[in-house]
C-alpha positions in Angstrom: -40.4 -39.9 -26.2 -36.8 -39.1 -25.9 -35.6 -35.3 -25.4 -33.5 -33.8 -27.8 -30.1 -32.5 -26.7 -31.7 -29.0 -27.9 -34.4 -29.3 -24.9 -32.4 -30.9 -22.3 -29.7 -27.6 -22.9 -32.5 -25.1 -22.4 -34.2 -26.6 -19.1 -31.4 -25.1 -16.7 -32.3 -21.8 -17.8 -30.4 -18.7 -16.8 -30.6 -19.8 -12.9 -27.5 -21.9 -13.4 -25.6 -19.2 -15.6 -25.7 -17.3 -12.6 -25.2 -20.0 -9.9 -21.8 -21.1 -12.5 -20.8 -17.1 -11.4 -21.0 -17.7 -8.1 -17.7 -19.5 -7.3 -15.9 -16.7 -9.1 -17.5 -13.7 -6.9 -17.0 -15.3 -3.9 -12.8 -16.0 -5.3 -13.2 -12.3 -5.8 -14.4 -11.1 -2.6 -12.1 -13.3 -0.6 -9.1 -12.0 -2.3 -9.9 -8.3 -1.9 -10.5 -9.2 1.8 -7.5 -10.8 2.5 -4.8 -9.0 -0.2 -6.3 -5.9 -1.4 -7.5 -4.0 1.4 -4.8 -4.9 3.5 -2.5 -3.5 0.7 -4.2 -0.4 0.4 -4.4 0.4 4.2 -0.4 0.0 4.4 0.2 2.2 1.5 -2.4 5.1 3.4 -0.5 4.5 6.6 3.1 5.1 4.8 2.0 7.9 2.5 1.0 9.6 5.8 4.1 8.8 7.8 6.0 10.7 4.6 3.5 13.2 4.6 4.9 13.9 8.3 8.3 13.8 8.4 9.9 16.6 9.6 13.8 18.2 10.8 15.4 15.8 13.0 13.5 12.7 12.8 15.4 9.4 12.9 14.6 7.2 9.4 15.4 4.2 7.8 15.7 4.4 4.3 14.7 1.1 2.1 18.2 0.2 1.4 18.9 0.2 5.5 20.5 3.4 6.0 19.9 5.2 9.5 20.0 9.1 9.6 18.7 11.7 11.0 16.5 14.5 9.2 18.1 17.9 8.3 15.6 19.2 5.9 12.8 18.5 4.0 12.7 19.5 -0.3 9.6 20.5 -1.7 10.2 18.1 -4.3 9.3 15.1 -3.0 12.6 14.7 -1.9 14.7 15.1 1.9 18.1 15.9 3.4 19.5 13.6 5.5 22.3 13.1 7.1 24.2 9.3 7.5 27.2 10.4 9.8 28.8 13.7 10.6 29.1 15.8 7.3 27.6 13.0 5.2 24.5 14.3 3.6 22.5 12.7 1.3 18.9 13.2 -0.5 17.0 10.8 -0.6 13.4 10.3 -2.1 10.9 10.7 0.7 8.4 7.6 -0.1 12.0 5.8 0.3 12.2 6.2 4.1 10.7 2.7 5.2 10.3 3.9 8.9 10.6 7.1 11.2 12.7 5.6 14.2 11.9 8.9 16.3 10.4 11.5 15.8 10.7 15.2 17.5 8.2 17.0 19.2 7.1 20.4 17.0 8.8 23.5 18.6 6.2 26.0 19.9 4.9 28.7 18.7 
């Protein structure tokens, strides 16, 4: 007449186990589209900007220094002139913004 707890627990089946994971899956999907995907897009754009860096570009570093690129080095670095006669080597990935681009020279 009375159902034992073992029978009552078995009545849920596999369907309720999947249903308990649905909110977790939805939360991950929302986090992906609102946080992870835009961040990956921003990183790709920054890498493309750094790769296109060339001599004569006016840049802003992550530290807030504004200067002109005088030389792009192979080791992931660039030489930036901050003032007349003041040149520093910076890691290219620390360049936050390119203010003005120079046009490539005609070949």
